[in-house]
C-alpha positions as CSV (number, residue, x, y, z in Angstrom):
1,M,16.8,-8.7,-13.2
2,E,16.7,-12.4,-13.6
3,I,20.4,-13.2,-13.4
4,W,23.0,-11.3,-11.3
5,V,26.6,-12.2,-12.4
6,L,29.1,-12.0,-9.5
7,Y,32.6,-10.4,-9.8
8,M,34.5,-13.7,-9.8
9,S,33.8,-17.4,-10.4
10,E,33.6,-19.6,-7.4
11,I,37.0,-20.7,-5.9
12,T,37.8,-24.1,-4.4
13,A,36.3,-24.1,-0.9
14,T,39.4,-25.6,0.6
15,Q,41.5,-22.4,-0.1
16,S,41.9,-19.7,2.5
17,I,42.7,-16.0,1.7
18,Q,45.0,-14.0,4.0
19,L,43.9,-10.4,4.5
20,T,46.3,-7.9,6.0
21,L,44.8,-4.9,7.8
22,P,46.3,-1.4,8.0
23,D,47.7,-2.2,11.5
24,G,49.6,-5.1,10.1
25,S,47.4,-7.8,11.6
26,Q,46.3,-10.7,9.4
27,K,43.0,-12.5,9.3
28,S,41.8,-15.4,7.2
29,L,38.8,-15.6,4.9
30,A,37.5,-18.8,3.4
31,A,37.8,-18.9,-0.3
32,G,34.6,-18.0,-2.2
33,K,33.4,-15.6,0.6
34,S,33.0,-11.9,0.1
35,F,34.3,-8.9,2.0
36,Q,30.8,-8.5,3.4
37,D,31.2,-12.0,4.9
38,F,34.7,-11.1,6.3
39,I,33.3,-8.0,8.1
40,S,30.4,-9.9,9.6
41,E,32.7,-12.7,10.8
42,S,35.9,-10.8,11.8
43,L,35.0,-7.1,12.2
44,P,31.3,-7.1,13.3
45,F,31.6,-3.6,14.8
46,L,32.0,-2.3,11.3
47,K,29.0,-4.1,9.9
48,T,26.8,-1.0,9.7
49,K,29.6,1.4,8.8
50,A,31.6,-0.4,6.1
51,L,30.8,0.9,2.6
52,A,33.6,-0.6,0.5
53,V,37.1,-2.0,0.6
54,E,40.4,-0.7,-0.7
55,M,42.7,-3.5,-1.8
56,G,46.4,-3.6,-2.3
57,G,47.3,-1.4,-5.3
58,G,44.6,1.2,-4.4
59,K,41.7,-0.6,-6.1
60,T,38.4,0.1,-4.3
61,V,35.7,-2.5,-4.6
62,D,32.2,-3.3,-3.3
63,L,31.7,-5.4,-0.2
64,S,30.2,-8.2,-2.4
65,Y,33.7,-8.6,-4.0
66,K,35.2,-12.1,-3.5
67,P,39.0,-11.9,-3.2
68,Q,41.0,-14.6,-5.0
69,E,44.4,-14.1,-3.5
70,D,46.1,-12.7,-0.4
71,T,46.0,-8.9,-0.2
72,N,46.3,-5.8,2.0
73,I,42.9,-4.2,2.7
74,K,41.4,-1.1,4.3
75,I,37.8,-1.0,5.2
76,I,36.3,2.2,3.8
77,T,33.7,4.1,5.9
78,F,32.0,7.5,5.6
79,Q,34.9,9.0,7.5
80,D,37.2,8.3,4.5
81,P,37.1,10.6,1.4
82,E,36.6,7.4,-0.7
83,G,33.7,6.5,1.6
84,K,32.0,9.8,1.1
85,E,32.3,9.4,-2.6
86,V,30.7,5.9,-2.5
87,F,28.0,7.1,-0.2
88,H,27.1,10.2,-2.2
89,H,27.2,8.4,-5.5
90,S,24.9,5.7,-4.1
91,T,22.5,8.5,-3.1
92,A,22.5,9.8,-6.6
93,H,21.3,6.3,-7.7
94,L,18.6,6.5,-5.1
95,L,17.5,9.8,-6.6
96,G,17.5,8.3,-10.1
97,Q,15.4,5.4,-9.0
98,A,12.9,7.6,-7.2
99,V,12.6,9.9,-10.3
100,Q,11.9,7.0,-12.7
101,R,9.3,5.5,-10.3
102,L,7.5,8.9,-10.3
103,W,8.0,9.8,-14.0
104,K,8.2,6.6,-16.0
105,D,9.3,8.3,-19.2
106,A,12.2,10.3,-17.5
107,K,15.6,9.5,-19.0
108,L,18.7,9.6,-16.9
109,T,22.1,10.9,-18.1
110,I,24.9,11.3,-15.5
111,G,24.9,11.5,-11.8
112,P,28.4,12.3,-10.5
113,V,29.8,13.3,-7.1
114,I,31.0,16.8,-6.9
115,E,33.2,18.9,-4.6
116,N,31.9,22.4,-5.1
117,G,28.3,23.4,-5.7
118,P,24.9,23.4,-4.0
119,G,25.2,19.7,-3.2
120,F,27.5,16.7,-2.9
121,F,26.0,15.0,-6.0
122,Y,23.6,15.7,-8.8
123,Y,21.7,13.9,-11.5
124,D,21.0,15.4,-15.0
125,I,17.6,14.1,-16.2
126,D,15.5,14.5,-19.3
127,F,11.9,14.7,-18.0
128,A,10.5,14.7,-21.6
129,D,7.4,16.8,-21.6
130,H,7.2,17.3,-17.8
131,T,8.3,20.5,-16.0
132,V,9.9,19.7,-12.7
133,T,10.5,22.5,-10.2
134,T,11.6,22.9,-6.5
135,D,8.0,22.2,-5.5
136,D,8.5,18.6,-6.7
137,L,11.6,18.0,-4.6
138,P,9.7,16.9,-1.4
139,K,7.8,14.4,-3.5
140,I,11.0,12.9,-4.8
141,E,12.5,12.8,-1.3
142,K,9.4,10.9,-0.1
143,E,9.9,8.3,-2.8
144,M,13.6,8.1,-1.9
145,E,12.7,7.4,1.7
146,K,10.5,4.5,0.6
147,I,13.4,2.9,-1.3
148,V,15.6,3.3,1.8
149,K,12.9,1.6,4.0
150,E,12.7,-1.3,1.4
151,G,16.4,-2.1,2.1
152,L,17.2,-3.2,-1.4
153,D,20.4,-5.1,-1.9
154,V,22.7,-3.3,-4.4
155,K,24.2,-5.7,-7.0
156,R,26.7,-5.4,-9.8
157,W,27.0,-7.2,-13.2
158,E,28.8,-6.9,-16.4
159,L,27.8,-6.8,-20.1
160,T,29.7,-6.4,-23.3
161,R,29.5,-2.9,-24.8
162,E,27.2,-4.3,-27.6
163,E,24.9,-6.1,-25.1
164,A,24.7,-3.0,-22.9
165,I,23.9,-0.7,-25.9
166,Q,21.2,-3.1,-27.1
167,K,19.7,-3.3,-23.6
168,F,19.5,0.5,-23.1
169,D,18.3,1.0,-26.6
170,S,15.4,-1.4,-26.1
171,E,14.4,0.7,-23.0
172,G,14.7,4.1,-24.7
173,E,17.7,5.1,-22.6
174,I,19.3,7.0,-25.4
175,Y,21.8,8.9,-23.2
176,K,23.2,5.7,-21.7
177,S,23.7,4.2,-25.2
178,E,25.5,7.3,-26.3
179,L,27.8,7.2,-23.3
180,I,28.6,3.5,-23.8
181,A,29.3,4.1,-27.5
182,G,32.2,6.4,-26.5
183,F,33.8,3.8,-24.1
184,K,36.9,1.9,-25.2
185,D,36.5,-1.0,-22.8
186,A,35.1,-4.3,-24.1
187,T,32.8,-4.6,-21.1
188,V,30.8,-2.2,-19.0
189,S,29.4,-2.6,-15.5
190,L,25.8,-2.0,-14.3
191,Y,24.5,-1.5,-10.8
192,G,20.9,-2.4,-9.7
193,Q,18.6,-2.2,-6.7
194,G,15.2,-3.8,-6.8
195,E,13.6,-3.3,-10.2
196,W,16.0,-0.5,-11.2
197,Y,19.5,-0.4,-12.5
198,D,22.0,2.1,-14.1
199,L,25.2,2.2,-16.0
200,C,28.0,2.7,-13.4
201,R,31.6,2.0,-12.6
202,G,31.0,1.7,-8.9
203,P,31.6,0.9,-6.1
204,H,28.4,1.4,-4.2
205,V,26.9,0.7,-0.8
206,P,25.7,-2.8,-0.3
207,N,22.1,-1.9,0.6
208,T,19.8,1.1,0.2
209,G,19.0,0.9,3.9
210,L,22.3,2.6,4.7
211,L,21.3,5.8,2.9
212,K,19.4,7.1,5.9
213,A,19.6,10.9,5.7
214,F,19.5,13.1,2.6
215,K,18.2,16.4,1.3
216,L,17.6,17.6,-2.3
217,T,19.1,21.1,-2.2
218,A,18.7,22.7,-5.6
219,I,17.4,22.4,-9.1
220,S,18.7,24.0,-12.3
221,G,19.1,23.6,-16.0
222,A,22.1,22.0,-17.7
223,Y,22.8,21.2,-21.4
224,W,23.6,17.6,-22.2
225,K,27.4,17.3,-22.3
226,A,27.6,21.0,-21.5
227,N,26.9,21.8,-25.2
228,K,24.3,24.6,-25.8
229,D,23.4,22.9,-29.1
230,N,22.2,19.9,-27.1
231,K,18.9,19.5,-25.2
232,M,18.4,21.3,-21.9
233,L,18.2,18.8,-19.0
234,T,17.0,19.2,-15.4
235,R,19.8,19.0,-12.8
236,I,18.8,18.0,-9.3
237,Y,21.4,18.5,-6.5
238,G,21.5,16.7,-3.2
239,V,23.4,16.0,0.0
240,S,23.5,12.9,2.1
241,F,24.8,11.5,5.4
242,P,24.7,8.2,7.4
243,S,22.6,9.8,10.1
244,K,19.9,12.5,10.5
245,K,22.0,14.3,13.1
246,E,24.9,14.7,10.7
247,L,22.4,16.0,8.0
248,D,20.8,18.4,10.4
249,D,24.2,19.7,11.6
250,Y,25.2,20.2,7.9
251,L,22.0,22.0,7.0
252,F,22.4,24.3,10.1
253,Q,25.9,25.1,9.0
254,I,24.7,25.9,5.5
255,E,22.1,28.3,6.8
256,E,24.8,29.9,9.1
257,A,27.1,30.2,6.1
258,K,24.4,31.9,4.1
259,K,23.9,34.4,6.9
260,R,27.7,34.9,7.0
261,D,28.3,35.1,3.3
262,H,31.0,37.8,3.0
263,R,29.4,39.1,-0.2
264,K,26.1,39.8,1.6
265,L,27.7,41.2,4.7
266,G,30.2,43.2,2.7
267,K,27.3,45.0,1.0
268,E,25.3,45.5,4.2
269,M,28.4,46.9,6.0
270,D,29.5,48.9,3.0
271,L,33.0,47.4,2.8
272,F,33.5,46.7,-0.8
273,S,31.7,46.1,-4.1
274,F,32.2,44.6,-7.6
275,Q,31.3,46.7,-10.7
276,D,30.4,45.6,-14.2
277,E,33.1,47.9,-15.5
278,A,35.8,45.6,-13.9
279,P,34.5,42.1,-13.3
280,G,36.5,40.2,-10.7
281,F,38.3,43.3,-9.4
282,P,37.2,44.5,-6.0
283,F,36.4,48.1,-5.2
284,W,37.3,48.9,-1.6
285,H,34.9,51.5,0.1
286,P,36.1,53.7,3.0
287,R,35.1,51.2,5.7
288,G,36.6,48.3,3.8
289,T,39.8,50.2,3.2
290,V,40.0,50.8,7.0
291,L,39.8,47.0,7.5
292,W,42.3,46.4,4.7
293,N,44.8,48.8,6.1
294,A,44.4,47.4,9.6
295,L,45.5,44.0,8.3
296,A,48.3,45.5,6.3
297,D,49.6,47.6,9.2
298,Y,49.5,44.6,11.5
299,I,51.4,42.2,9.3
300,R,53.9,45.0,8.4
301,S,54.6,45.7,12.1
302,E,55.1,42.0,12.8
303,C,57.5,41.6,9.9
304,F,59.6,44.6,11.2
305,K,59.8,42.9,14.6
306,R,61.3,39.9,12.9
307,G,64.0,41.7,10.8
308,Y,62.2,42.1,7.5
309,S,62.7,45.1,5.2
310,E,59.9,46.3,3.0
311,I,60.2,46.6,-0.8
312,R,57.9,47.5,-3.7
313,T,58.3,46.2,-7.2
314,P,56.7,47.3,-10.5
315,A,53.3,45.9,-11.6
316,I,54.4,45.4,-15.2
317,L,57.7,43.8,-16.3
318,N,58.9,42.8,-19.7
319,S,58.5,39.3,-21.2
320,D,62.3,38.5,-20.9
321,L,61.9,38.5,-17.1
322,W,58.9,36.1,-17.1
323,K,60.7,33.8,-19.5
324,R,63.8,33.8,-17.3
325,S,61.7,33.1,-14.2
326,G,59.8,30.2,-15.8
327,H,56.3,31.9,-15.5
328,W,56.1,32.3,-19.3
329,D,56.2,28.5,-19.8
330,N,54.4,27.4,-16.6
331,F,51.9,30.2,-15.8
332,H,51.2,31.8,-19.2
333,D,47.4,31.0,-19.2
334,N,46.9,32.9,-15.9
335,M,48.7,36.1,-17.0
336,Y,47.7,39.4,-18.6
337,F,49.9,40.9,-21.3
338,T,50.4,44.3,-22.9
339,Q,52.9,46.1,-25.2
340,I,54.9,49.2,-24.5
341,D,57.1,50.7,-27.3
342,E,56.4,47.6,-29.4
343,E,57.9,45.4,-26.7
344,D,56.0,42.6,-24.9
345,F,55.3,43.0,-21.2
346,A,53.2,41.1,-18.6
347,V,51.3,42.3,-15.6
348,K,52.9,40.5,-12.7
349,P,51.0,37.4,-11.4
350,M,53.6,36.9,-8.7
351,N,56.1,39.1,-6.8
352,C,59.1,36.8,-6.7
353,P,60.9,37.8,-10.0
354,G,60.8,41.5,-9.1
355,C,62.1,40.7,-5.6
356,S,65.0,38.7,-7.2
357,L,66.0,41.7,-9.1
358,V,66.1,43.8,-5.9
359,Y,68.4,41.2,-4.3
360,K,70.6,41.0,-7.4
361,H,71.1,44.8,-7.5
362,H,73.7,44.6,-4.7
363,L,76.6,42.3,-3.9
364,H,75.9,40.4,-0.7
365,S,78.0,38.7,1.9
366,Y,77.3,35.7,4.0
367,K,77.3,38.0,7.0
368,E,74.1,39.7,5.7
369,L,72.1,36.5,5.5
370,P,69.4,35.8,6.0
371,I,68.0,38.8,4.0
372,R,64.2,39.0,4.5
373,Y,62.2,41.2,2.1
374,M,58.5,41.7,2.6
375,E,56.2,43.2,0.0
376,L,52.5,43.9,0.1
377,G,52.4,43.3,-3.6
378,T,49.3,43.5,-5.8
379,V,49.2,40.8,-8.5
380,H,46.8,40.1,-11.4
381,R,45.8,36.7,-12.6
382,H,43.4,35.8,-15.3
383,E,40.5,33.8,-13.9
384,L,37.6,32.5,-15.9
385,S,34.4,34.4,-15.2
386,G,32.7,31.1,-14.0
387,V,35.0,30.7,-11.1
388,L,34.9,34.2,-9.7
389,H,33.5,34.3,-6.2
390,G,33.4,37.5,-4.2
391,L,36.8,38.1,-2.4
392,F,37.6,34.4,-2.5
393,R,38.4,34.3,-6.2
394,V,39.3,37.6,-7.8
395,R,41.5,38.8,-10.7
396,A,43.6,41.2,-8.6
397,F,44.7,40.8,-5.1
398,T,47.4,41.8,-2.7
399,Q,49.7,39.2,-1.2
400,D,51.4,39.6,2.2
401,D,54.4,38.3,0.4
402,A,58.0,37.8,1.7
403,H,61.1,36.3,0.2
404,I,64.0,35.2,2.4
405,F,67.4,34.6,1.0
406,C,69.5,32.3,3.2
407,S,72.2,29.6,3.1
408,Q,71.4,25.9,2.9
409,E,72.8,25.6,6.4
410,T,70.2,28.0,7.9
411,L,67.2,26.9,5.7
412,E,65.5,24.7,8.2
413,S,65.8,27.3,11.0
414,E,64.3,30.0,8.7
415,V,61.4,27.7,7.9
416,R,60.8,26.9,11.5
417,D,60.8,30.7,12.3
418,I,58.2,31.2,9.6
419,I,56.0,28.4,10.9
420,N,55.9,30.0,14.4
421,F,55.3,33.5,12.9
422,T,52.4,32.1,10.9
423,F,50.7,30.5,13.9
424,D,51.2,33.7,16.0
425,V,49.3,35.7,13.3
426,Y,46.5,33.2,13.1
427,K,46.0,33.1,16.8
428,K,45.9,36.9,16.9
429,F,42.7,36.6,14.8
430,G,41.3,33.9,17.1
431,F,42.1,30.8,14.9
432,T,43.3,28.0,17.1
433,E,42.8,24.8,15.0
434,F,45.0,24.1,12.0
435,L,45.7,21.4,9.4
436,T,49.1,21.4,7.7
437,F,50.2,19.8,4.5
438,I,53.3,19.5,2.3
439,A,52.6,19.8,-1.4
440,T,55.1,17.9,-3.5
441,R,56.5,18.3,-7.0
442,P,53.9,18.7,-9.8
443,E,54.1,17.1,-13.2
444,K,54.8,20.5,-14.7
445,S,57.9,21.8,-12.9
446,Q,61.4,23.1,-13.2
447,G,64.6,22.2,-11.3
448,S,66.7,19.1,-10.6
449,D,65.6,16.0,-8.7
450,E,68.3,16.7,-6.2
451,D,67.1,20.2,-5.4
452,W,63.5,19.1,-5.2
453,S,64.4,16.3,-2.8
454,L,66.5,18.6,-0.6
455,A,63.7,21.3,-0.5
456,T,61.0,18.8,0.3
457,N,63.0,17.1,3.1
458,S,63.8,20.5,4.6
459,L,60.1,21.3,4.9
460,K,59.4,17.9,6.4
461,S,62.2,18.2,8.9
462,A,61.1,21.7,10.0
463,L,57.5,20.5,10.7
464,E,58.7,17.4,12.5
465,N,61.2,19.3,14.7
466,E,58.3,21.7,15.6
467,G,56.3,18.6,16.6
468,L,53.6,19.2,13.9
469,E,51.7,16.5,12.1
470,Y,51.2,17.0,8.4
471,G,49.6,15.3,5.4
472,I,51.0,15.0,1.9
473,K,49.4,16.6,-1.2
474,E,51.1,14.7,-4.0
475,G,51.9,16.8,-7.1
476,E,50.3,20.0,-5.8
477,G,53.5,22.0,-5.2
478,A,54.4,25.2,-7.2
479,F,56.3,24.7,-10.4
480,Y,59.5,26.0,-8.8
481,G,59.4,24.2,-5.5
482,P,57.5,22.2,-2.8
483,K,55.5,24.0,-0.2
484,I,53.9,23.8,3.2
485,E,50.2,24.7,3.2
486,F,48.5,26.0,6.3
487,N,44.7,25.4,6.7
488,I,42.8,27.3,9.4
489,K,39.4,26.2,10.8
490,D,36.8,28.9,11.2
491,S,33.9,29.2,13.6
492,L,31.7,27.0,11.5
493,G,34.4,24.2,11.3
494,R,35.3,25.0,7.7
495,L,38.9,24.7,6.6
496,W,40.5,27.5,4.6
497,Q,43.9,27.1,3.0
498,C,45.8,30.4,3.5
499,G,49.5,30.6,4.3
500,T,52.3,28.9,2.4
501,I,56.0,28.4,2.7
502,Q,57.8,27.4,-0.5
503,V,61.5,26.5,-0.9
504,D,63.0,27.5,-4.2
505,F,66.4,26.5,-5.6
506,S,65.3,27.2,-9.2
507,M,64.8,30.9,-9.3
508,P,68.1,31.8,-7.6
509,A,69.8,29.7,-10.3
510,R,67.9,31.3,-13.2
511,F,68.6,34.8,-11.9
512,E,72.2,33.9,-11.1
513,L,71.8,35.2,-7.5
514,E,74.9,34.9,-5.4
515,Y,76.5,35.9,-2.1
516,A,80.1,35.8,-1.0
517,G,80.8,33.0,1.4
518,G,83.2,32.9,4.4
519,D,85.5,30.9,2.1
520,G,85.8,33.8,-0.3
521,K,83.9,31.9,-3.0
522,K,80.5,32.7,-4.6
523,H,77.5,30.7,-3.4
524,Q,73.9,30.5,-4.5
525,P,71.3,31.4,-1.8
526,V,68.2,29.4,-1.2
527,M,65.0,31.5,-1.8
528,V,62.1,30.9,0.6
529,H,58.7,32.3,-0.5
530,R,56.2,32.8,2.2
531,A,52.7,34.4,2.7
532,I,50.7,34.2,5.9
533,Y,47.3,35.7,5.0
534,G,47.8,34.4,1.4
535,S,46.0,37.4,0.1
536,L,44.5,40.3,2.0
537,E,41.3,40.1,0.0
538,R,40.7,36.4,0.6
539,F,41.7,36.6,4.2
540,I,39.3,39.5,4.8
541,G,36.5,37.4,3.2
542,I,37.3,34.6,5.6
543,L,37.4,37.0,8.6
544,I,34.0,38.4,7.6
545,E,32.4,35.0,7.6
546,H,34.3,33.7,10.7
547,F,33.2,36.7,12.8
548,E,29.9,37.2,11.0
549,G,31.0,40.8,10.4
550,K,31.4,41.3,14.1
551,F,35.1,42.2,14.0
552,P,37.3,42.4,17.1
553,F,37.7,46.0,18.2
554,W,41.3,46.4,17.1
555,I,40.5,45.8,13.4
556,S,36.9,46.9,13.3
557,P,36.1,49.6,10.7
558,N,33.1,50.5,12.8
559,Q,34.5,50.8,16.3
560,I,32.3,53.6,17.5
561,R,29.1,55.0,16.0
562,V,27.7,58.2,17.4
563,L,23.9,58.6,17.1
564,T,21.9,61.7,17.9
565,V,18.2,61.7,19.0
566,A,17.6,65.0,17.3
567,E,19.4,67.8,15.4
568,P,20.1,70.0,18.5
569,H,22.4,67.2,19.7
570,N,24.6,67.2,16.6
571,E,27.1,69.7,17.9
572,Y,27.8,67.7,21.1
573,A,28.1,64.6,18.9
574,K,31.0,66.2,17.0
575,E,32.7,67.1,20.3
576,V,32.5,63.5,21.4
577,G,33.7,62.2,18.1
578,E,36.7,64.6,18.0
579,Y,37.7,63.6,21.5
580,L,37.7,59.9,20.6
581,T,39.3,60.4,17.2
582,A,42.2,62.2,18.9
583,K,42.7,59.1,21.0
584,G,43.2,57.1,17.8
585,L,39.7,55.5,17.6
586,R,37.6,55.1,14.5
587,V,34.5,57.1,14.9
588,D,31.4,57.2,12.6
589,Y,28.3,59.4,12.9
590,D,24.6,59.1,12.1
591,L,23.3,62.7,12.4
592,R,20.4,62.2,10.0
593,N,16.9,63.6,10.7
594,E,15.6,60.1,11.4
595,K,14.0,58.4,14.5
596,I,16.6,57.0,16.9
597,G,15.1,53.5,16.5
598,A,15.9,53.5,12.8
599,K,19.4,54.8,13.4
600,I,20.0,52.0,15.9
601,R,18.7,49.3,13.5
602,D,21.0,50.6,10.8
603,S,24.0,50.7,13.1
604,I,23.3,47.1,14.2
605,L,23.4,46.1,10.5
606,R,26.8,47.8,10.2
607,K,28.1,45.7,13.2
608,A,29.5,48.7,15.1
609,N,31.3,47.6,18.3
610,Y,29.8,50.5,20.4
611,L,26.8,52.8,19.8
612,L,26.9,56.1,21.7
613,V,23.4,57.5,21.9
614,L,23.2,61.3,22.6
615,G,20.1,63.2,23.7
616,D,19.2,66.0,26.0
617,K,20.4,64.2,29.2
618,E,23.8,63.4,27.7
619,V,24.3,66.9,26.3
620,S,23.5,68.6,29.7
621,S,25.6,66.1,31.7
622,K,28.4,65.8,29.2
623,S,28.0,62.0,29.3
624,V,27.3,59.3,26.8
625,S,24.8,56.4,26.7
626,I,26.6,53.3,25.6
627,R,25.2,50.3,23.9
628,K,27.7,47.5,23.3
629,R,27.3,45.3,20.2
630,G,25.1,42.2,20.9
631,E,23.5,43.8,24.0
632,E,20.2,45.6,24.3
633,K,20.9,47.4,27.6
634,T,22.4,50.9,27.6
635,E,24.7,52.3,30.2
636,S,25.4,56.0,30.9
637,M,28.9,57.2,31.9
638,S,31.2,60.2,31.4
639,L,33.2,60.5,28.2
640,E,36.4,60.1,30.2
641,D,35.1,56.9,31.9
642,F,34.1,55.5,28.4
643,W,37.7,56.1,27.2
644,G,39.0,54.3,30.2
645,L,36.8,51.3,29.3
646,I,37.9,51.3,25.7
647,S,41.6,51.7,26.8
648,Q,41.3,48.4,28.6
649,E,39.8,46.7,25.6
650,L,42.6,48.0,23.4
């Protein structure tokens, strides 16, 4: 690269630019200087952390950018989502450069940052006649490390579309030329480091020396432009961090997550399965059903304590209902349909329209409000096969749904009660760290601006009066109303979005729901939708991974497992089991003609809370030898003393 063209032409040196920081403070920067100069002079503590700058208007630029006028700025670091994107995309360039150093005839296509997958970024590469496998990844990583040590400055320049196509054509980079030909802009930007460059919008880190820690995590095939008629490319995934410690922590977490994968543990513990005959629909086995019922019984009992009544509504309702509710127009692609007596019906994707019909069946007075209906309602949603993922993404699931009908005057207090209810449930399962968001009106929605504003402000006020901080997710509300989203942090530090509270003025209006007010006039109630688990299926998947299958005693499907040393001990084992079952405990047996060591290993795999090992000594003394989960020692005691121990745990 002989000439590097800067973003802007030089400005008169006598000018001074005023930069306003997020805290409102202002600092000056001499005209013609870059943001990199500004950080070195005014914010030296960010010199090794700054990755880019966000200017007024939301434009993110490289540190080499030279501002021409006064502006607000925010220094972007790896702690910011935008900073992570810059860092990961820069590492993708590092990967591309290393590959083309090792395989001169390799052709690069795209290398985006991704949110979900086996890495934070990938590069799709045409290796020509070479076959590259996972065995080659260490070699590529070694070359990437060399480039980092070289500390190459990353620079940007622009060409016209025609110049760029000519340049890439001359170098045989046919994929880049094809991409540029599809652009509408008159100019395109390129980024380079050392002898290497690539087509890119940017921004990027200022120097390859910042990309200190990375790992190539996977390799797979991918068709160019996801078209099976195009050439199959090699896709290499990777992750990256500013420090080796952060990388090591992440890789440790990934290995822990693999061990805790609910699909793997669900199979080992015989909780559930998925069958080819019904892809995306979970089959609950006996032990899994015990767990499912434990969660259902708990949330049901907690609802009853708080004045809820339980209802059940049909799984299939006619098309007129779904058109009235708005689902036909706003949720059609996610629904299943059928015909009955030549009339169109849909399998319910949500429980709220059926609940509205239950409310509408009776006349209601203001003295009855709030009316709280809860429903463990199974819903069906059409999900593409490519996004199905164990219990986390299924086509049928049961929501711990509830719909509260209240007046506008009591709306905030109802929302506050639900907030506290939600946190009480999460804490019961051992979750203590939360993030809360308000999701606002999406582009595709129904209802008036006034109703949306009132609903959104009610949610904000409820959170603020509970002393809770919250973020905003612009445009991510439901089509019928804004919502609060609750995110719980699991034992690996991962966040899971579970519960929601949604305020809805639209559906009561569409279904003409009313109550008689104290003034003798008809009024429209506010409808509050809420779920705490979100869905039992997904919440169980989260619990499996959070506890690594080692459930607390009160929900465990494998509370006690009785093992016999030999067949003569089986009769006493049944006596023990019957005694404990009568106390309300969940008891399982292993009476197989197997060695006791094999039985113990199998029981450990099933994560039983207590193993009771019975042999000659236990039969003669009417005692049990107890082995608690996670411990290797055994302790002998009478059956009555064991029940006393369990009673305390319960």
